[in-house]
C-alpha positions as CSV (number, residue, x, y, z in Angstrom):
1,X,0.0,0.0,0.0
2,X,1.2,3.5,-0.8
3,X,1.7,6.1,1.9
4,X,-1.3,8.0,3.2
5,X,0.2,11.2,1.7
6,X,0.4,9.5,-1.7
7,X,-3.2,8.3,-1.5
8,X,-4.3,11.7,-0.4
9,X,-2.7,13.3,-3.5
10,X,-4.5,10.7,-5.7
11,X,-7.8,11.6,-4.0
12,X,-7.3,15.3,-4.6
13,X,-6.8,14.6,-8.3
14,X,-9.8,12.3,-8.8
15,X,-11.8,13.3,-11.9
16,X,-15.3,14.1,-10.7
17,X,-16.6,13.6,-14.3
18,X,-15.2,10.1,-14.4
19,X,-16.7,9.3,-11.0
20,X,-20.1,10.5,-12.2
21,X,-19.7,8.3,-15.3
22,X,-19.1,5.3,-13.1
23,X,-22.0,6.1,-10.8
24,X,-24.3,6.5,-13.8
25,X,-23.1,3.1,-15.2
26,X,-23.8,1.3,-11.9
27,X,-27.0,3.2,-11.3
28,X,-28.6,4.2,-8.0
29,X,-31.8,5.5,-6.5
30,X,-32.5,5.7,-2.7
31,X,-35.6,3.7,-1.9
32,X,-35.7,5.0,1.7
33,X,-35.7,1.5,3.0
34,X,-33.4,2.5,5.9
35,X,-31.2,-0.6,5.7
36,X,-28.0,1.6,5.7
37,X,-29.3,3.4,8.9
38,X,-30.4,0.5,11.0
39,X,-28.9,-2.4,12.9
40,X,-28.7,-5.8,11.2
41,X,-31.8,-7.1,12.9
42,X,-34.7,-5.5,14.7
43,X,-35.6,-5.5,18.3
44,X,-38.5,-4.4,20.5
45,X,-42.1,-5.6,20.7
46,X,-42.9,-7.9,17.8
47,X,-39.4,-7.8,16.5
48,X,-39.7,-4.1,15.6
49,X,-37.2,-1.4,16.5
50,X,-38.2,1.6,18.6
51,X,-38.4,3.7,15.4
52,X,-40.6,1.1,13.7
53,X,-42.8,1.0,16.7
54,X,-43.4,4.7,16.6
55,X,-40.4,6.2,18.4
56,X,-38.9,9.3,16.7
57,X,-35.1,9.4,16.3
58,X,-33.6,12.8,16.7
59,X,-36.7,14.2,18.4
60,X,-37.1,17.4,20.4
61,X,-36.0,16.0,23.7
62,X,-32.3,16.5,22.9
63,X,-31.5,13.0,24.2
64,X,-30.4,10.4,21.6
65,X,-29.0,7.0,22.3
66,X,-27.3,5.6,25.4
67,X,-23.9,7.3,25.5
68,X,-21.1,4.8,25.4
69,X,-23.3,1.7,25.1
70,X,-23.6,0.6,21.5
71,X,-26.9,-1.2,21.9
72,X,-29.0,-2.3,24.8
73,X,-29.4,-5.8,26.2
74,X,-32.7,-6.0,24.4
75,X,-31.0,-7.1,21.2
76,X,-28.0,-9.0,20.0
77,X,-28.1,-7.0,16.7
78,X,-24.8,-5.6,15.3
79,X,-25.4,-1.8,15.8
80,X,-25.3,0.6,13.0
81,X,-21.8,1.9,12.7
82,X,-21.0,5.0,10.5
83,X,-17.8,7.0,10.9
84,X,-18.3,10.7,11.7
85,X,-15.5,13.3,11.7
86,X,-14.9,15.7,14.6
87,X,-16.0,18.7,12.6
88,X,-19.1,16.9,11.4
89,X,-20.0,16.2,15.0
90,X,-19.7,19.9,15.8
91,X,-21.9,20.8,12.8
92,X,-24.6,18.4,13.9
93,X,-24.4,19.7,17.5
94,X,-24.8,23.3,16.2
95,X,-27.6,22.4,13.8
96,X,-29.7,20.7,16.4
97,X,-28.4,22.0,19.7
98,X,-27.3,18.5,20.7
99,X,-24.8,17.4,23.3
100,X,-21.7,15.7,22.0
101,X,-22.9,12.2,23.1
102,X,-26.3,12.8,21.5
103,X,-24.4,12.8,18.2
104,X,-21.5,10.4,18.5
105,X,-20.1,7.5,20.4
106,X,-16.6,5.9,20.5
107,X,-16.0,3.6,17.5
108,X,-16.6,0.1,19.2
109,X,-13.8,-1.7,17.4
110,X,-10.9,-2.3,19.8
111,X,-12.9,-1.7,22.9
112,X,-13.2,-4.5,25.5
113,X,-16.3,-5.4,27.6
114,X,-15.5,-4.4,31.1
115,X,-17.6,-4.9,34.3
116,X,-19.1,-1.4,33.9
117,X,-19.3,-1.3,30.1
118,X,-16.9,-0.7,27.2
119,X,-13.3,0.2,28.1
120,X,-9.9,0.7,26.4
121,X,-8.7,2.7,23.4
122,X,-10.2,3.1,20.0
123,X,-9.9,5.3,16.9
124,X,-12.5,7.7,15.5
125,X,-16.2,8.2,16.3
126,X,-19.4,6.6,15.1
127,X,-22.8,8.1,14.9
128,X,-24.8,7.6,18.0
129,X,-27.4,4.7,18.1
130,X,-30.6,4.1,19.9
131,X,-31.4,1.1,22.2
132,X,-32.0,-1.1,19.1
133,X,-28.7,-0.2,17.5
134,X,-30.3,2.0,14.8
135,X,-28.8,5.4,13.9
136,X,-30.3,7.8,16.4
137,X,-31.2,10.3,13.6
138,X,-33.2,7.7,11.7
139,X,-37.0,7.7,11.8
140,X,-39.9,6.0,9.9
141,X,-43.4,7.1,9.1
142,X,-46.5,5.0,9.7
143,X,-45.9,3.3,6.3
144,X,-42.4,2.3,7.2
145,X,-40.8,4.9,4.9
146,X,-37.4,5.9,6.3
147,X,-36.0,9.4,6.7
148,X,-33.0,11.1,8.1
149,X,-33.9,13.8,10.7
150,X,-30.7,15.7,10.1
151,X,-30.6,15.2,6.3
152,X,-29.2,18.6,5.4
153,X,-26.3,18.2,7.8
154,X,-25.7,14.4,7.5
155,X,-22.1,13.3,7.4
156,X,-20.2,12.5,4.2
157,X,-20.4,8.8,4.8
158,X,-24.2,9.1,4.7
159,X,-24.3,11.5,1.7
160,X,-22.3,9.0,-0.4
161,X,-23.7,5.6,0.6
162,X,-23.6,3.0,-1.1
163,X,-20.4,4.2,-2.9
164,X,-16.8,4.4,-2.0
165,X,-13.6,4.9,-4.0
166,X,-10.8,2.4,-4.5
167,X,-8.0,4.2,-2.6
168,X,-6.0,2.9,0.3
169,X,-6.8,4.5,3.6
170,X,-10.4,5.1,2.8
171,X,-13.3,3.1,4.3
172,X,-15.6,0.5,2.8
173,X,-19.0,0.8,4.3
174,X,-21.1,-2.3,4.9
175,X,-18.4,-4.8,3.9
176,X,-17.0,-5.7,0.5
177,X,-18.1,-4.2,-2.8
178,X,-20.8,-5.9,-4.8
179,X,-20.2,-3.9,-8.0
180,X,-17.3,-1.8,-9.3
181,X,-16.7,0.6,-12.2
182,X,-13.4,2.3,-12.6
183,X,-12.4,3.8,-9.2
184,X,-15.9,3.6,-7.8
185,X,-17.1,0.7,-5.7
186,X,-20.7,0.0,-4.8
187,X,-21.8,-1.7,-1.6
188,X,-24.9,-3.7,-0.7
189,X,-28.1,-1.6,-1.3
190,X,-31.4,-2.4,-2.9
191,X,-31.3,0.9,-4.7
192,X,-28.3,-0.2,-6.9
193,X,-29.0,-0.6,-10.7
194,X,-31.7,2.0,-10.8
195,X,-31.6,5.0,-13.2
196,X,-29.9,8.1,-11.9
197,X,-29.8,11.5,-13.5
198,X,-26.6,13.1,-14.6
199,X,-27.1,16.0,-12.1
200,X,-27.6,13.5,-9.2
201,X,-24.5,11.5,-10.3
202,X,-22.4,14.6,-10.4
203,X,-23.6,15.7,-7.0
204,X,-22.7,12.2,-5.6
205,X,-19.4,12.2,-7.4
206,X,-18.4,15.6,-5.8
207,X,-19.3,14.3,-2.3
208,X,-17.5,11.0,-2.9
209,X,-14.3,12.9,-3.8
210,X,-14.7,15.2,-0.8
211,X,-15.2,12.2,1.4
212,X,-12.1,10.4,0.1
213,X,-10.0,13.5,0.7
214,X,-11.4,14.0,4.2
215,X,-10.9,10.4,5.2
216,X,-7.3,10.5,4.3
217,X,-6.7,13.8,5.9
218,X,-8.3,12.5,9.1
219,X,-6.2,9.3,8.9
220,X,-3.0,11.4,8.6
221,X,-4.2,13.6,11.5
222,X,-4.8,10.6,13.7
223,X,-1.4,9.2,13.0
224,X,0.4,12.5,13.5
225,X,-1.4,13.4,16.7
226,X,-1.5,10.0,18.3
227,X,-0.1,9.9,21.8
228,X,-0.3,6.6,23.7
229,X,-2.3,6.7,26.9
230,X,-3.0,4.3,29.7
231,X,-6.7,4.5,30.6
232,X,-7.8,3.3,33.9
233,X,-10.2,0.3,34.2
234,X,-13.6,1.3,32.9
235,X,-12.3,4.3,30.9
236,X,-12.6,4.8,27.2
237,X,-10.2,6.9,25.2
238,X,-10.9,7.9,21.5
239,X,-8.0,9.0,19.3
240,X,-9.1,11.2,16.4
241,X,-7.2,13.8,14.3
242,X,-7.4,16.3,17.1
243,X,-5.8,14.0,19.7
244,X,-7.0,11.8,22.6
245,X,-10.5,12.4,23.9
246,X,-13.0,11.2,26.4
247,X,-16.4,9.8,25.2
248,X,-17.9,13.2,25.8
249,X,-15.5,14.7,23.3
250,X,-13.4,16.6,25.8
251,X,-9.6,16.3,25.6
252,X,-8.0,13.5,27.5
253,X,-5.2,14.8,29.8
């Protein structure tokens, strides 16, 4: 694999027109099924998630999810896990007047199950989830049609799903690619293969390029600002591009 700096330069020189061509060839239309926003299996009464049973994610209460816990004991579902950058967290906080932990939780990978919950060190943040493991900003209407309650401020990973670019140091959402065209990879989604307008393909391509650049800039920042810490039992430390932090986003000192 090339260095992160080399991959970043490649990302910055990606041709948006070629990315749009690839997206058009693959095809995509969001069906608002919510699969990319929810845990792998439902929970709650009758096998329904809280959102499906009438709960509203991202509501007016200002409380979303359960802080450091990825999902409640009500379900063994793998929780929804979407990377969110530090500045994207702040943007969502400002847009909805949310607390930090309303928006984000420590990325679960690398954490151990301690007697009082997760503990250890991890890298980066994931969007907060509700007790069923669904994205806390996901909601469904009475007909089961999904919607994002922070759509205008949603992170780049959400803007660009189900696509990614074939560059080292960038993420692959929802596992391996199921289709590929040039530098563009497509991941599991029922909306693939549907017609997409040129304007929509170009908008997606621009966001996809921006995401590739941002992911690599963040990875370089994490590497350059990493300082090993020795958290006490029961503590969680998150390393992002701005340094080591506590689960509430405050600097770890």
